[in-house]
C-alpha distance (Angstrom), angle and dihedral (degrees) to the residues before:
residue distance angle dihedral
M1 . . .
K2 3.79 . .
V3 3.78 115.6 .
K4 3.78 134.8 172.8
T5 3.78 113.3 -107.0
L6 3.79 137.0 -179.7
S7 3.77 127.8 -148.0
A8 3.79 116.6 -121.6
S9 3.80 91.8 -101.2
E10 3.81 92.2 48.6
A11 3.81 90.6 47.6
A12 3.82 89.6 51.8
Y13 3.81 90.0 49.6
F14 3.82 91.0 49.3
L15 3.82 91.7 49.2
R16 3.80 90.7 48.7
A17 3.81 90.5 51.0
K18 3.82 94.5 47.3
L19 3.82 102.7 34.1
G20 3.79 101.5 27.7
D21 3.76 132.6 -117.7
V22 3.80 95.5 -67.1
R23 3.81 90.2 121.0
A24 3.77 139.7 30.2
W25 3.78 90.7 -108.7
D26 3.80 96.6 -168.3
D27 3.81 90.6 55.3
L28 3.80 91.3 44.6
L29 3.81 91.8 52.4
A30 3.81 90.4 49.0
D31 3.82 90.5 51.0
M32 3.82 90.8 48.1
R33 3.82 90.0 53.1
R34 3.81 88.4 54.6
G35 3.82 92.1 48.0
R36 3.80 93.4 -117.2
T37 3.79 102.6 120.4
S38 3.78 149.9 7.3
Y39 3.78 133.9 -154.2
H40 3.81 111.0 -120.2
G41 3.79 87.6 -26.2
E42 3.80 94.4 -53.7
V43 3.80 123.8 114.8
L44 3.79 127.6 -161.0
L45 3.80 114.9 -159.8
P46 3.80 129.7 -177.0
V47 3.79 120.9 -106.3
G48 3.79 94.8 -140.1
R49 3.78 146.6 -42.9
Y50 3.78 126.3 -77.4
S51 3.78 118.7 -155.0
A52 3.80 109.8 -167.5
T53 3.79 86.8 136.9
R54 3.80 131.3 38.4
H55 3.80 94.1 -82.0
P56 3.82 119.9 55.1
R57 3.80 112.6 -125.1
P58 3.81 127.7 -157.8
V59 3.80 117.8 -103.5
Y60 3.79 127.7 -160.6
L61 3.79 128.5 -149.4
F62 3.78 108.0 -112.1
S63 3.82 90.6 -139.3
E64 3.83 91.0 54.7
V65 3.79 91.3 48.8
C66 3.82 89.6 52.4
E67 3.83 91.0 48.2
F68 3.81 89.7 50.1
V69 3.82 90.2 52.4
E70 3.83 91.3 49.8
K71 3.82 93.8 48.4
V72 3.79 94.2 46.7
S73 3.81 92.1 44.9
R74 3.80 89.0 58.2
L75 3.82 92.3 48.6
C76 3.79 100.0 49.2
P77 3.80 132.8 31.4
P78 3.78 117.1 -100.5
P79 3.81 113.5 -92.6
A80 3.76 124.7 -119.0
K81 3.77 115.7 -77.2
P82 3.81 111.6 -85.8
H83 3.78 91.9 -124.9
M84 3.81 92.6 53.6
L85 3.79 108.7 93.8
S86 3.76 124.1 -161.9
M87 3.80 103.0 -134.2
L88 3.77 121.8 -164.0
E89 3.78 118.5 -159.1
V90 3.81 113.1 -141.7
D91 3.78 139.6 169.8
I92 3.79 112.1 -124.4
D93 3.78 134.0 162.0
L94 3.81 104.5 -123.5
T95 3.80 91.3 -172.4
D96 3.81 90.3 62.5
K97 3.83 105.3 109.2
R98 3.80 97.2 -163.6
H99 3.79 120.9 117.2
W100 3.81 113.3 -76.7
S101 3.82 92.1 -116.3
V102 3.82 92.4 63.7
R103 3.82 97.2 38.7
P104 3.81 103.7 93.8
P105 3.81 119.1 -156.6
I106 3.79 117.0 -147.7
A107 3.80 113.3 -133.5
T108 3.80 116.1 -133.6
S109 3.76 125.0 -163.3
């Protein structure tokens, strides 16, 4: 039976696009494969390993990835849009030549 699959990196990219960049999705998928974690109680596991190269890589069913996105979307509120940036306005002396780690900005409201 032919099915649509995604590599682990493509699955992470898809999750980032659909659920936002609230997690390092590639690391989360790796931890799920090892049985170490879940995301809001849901786990996404690969269907098999594809070996087009020397090292077999995990592949995920596209339908299972979509189901995972739907389940998680119902469990947690949607994240902020990726293009929406949270800007913080600060006062900082740009002529100060000290290292950045010791140059404190002062937050203004």
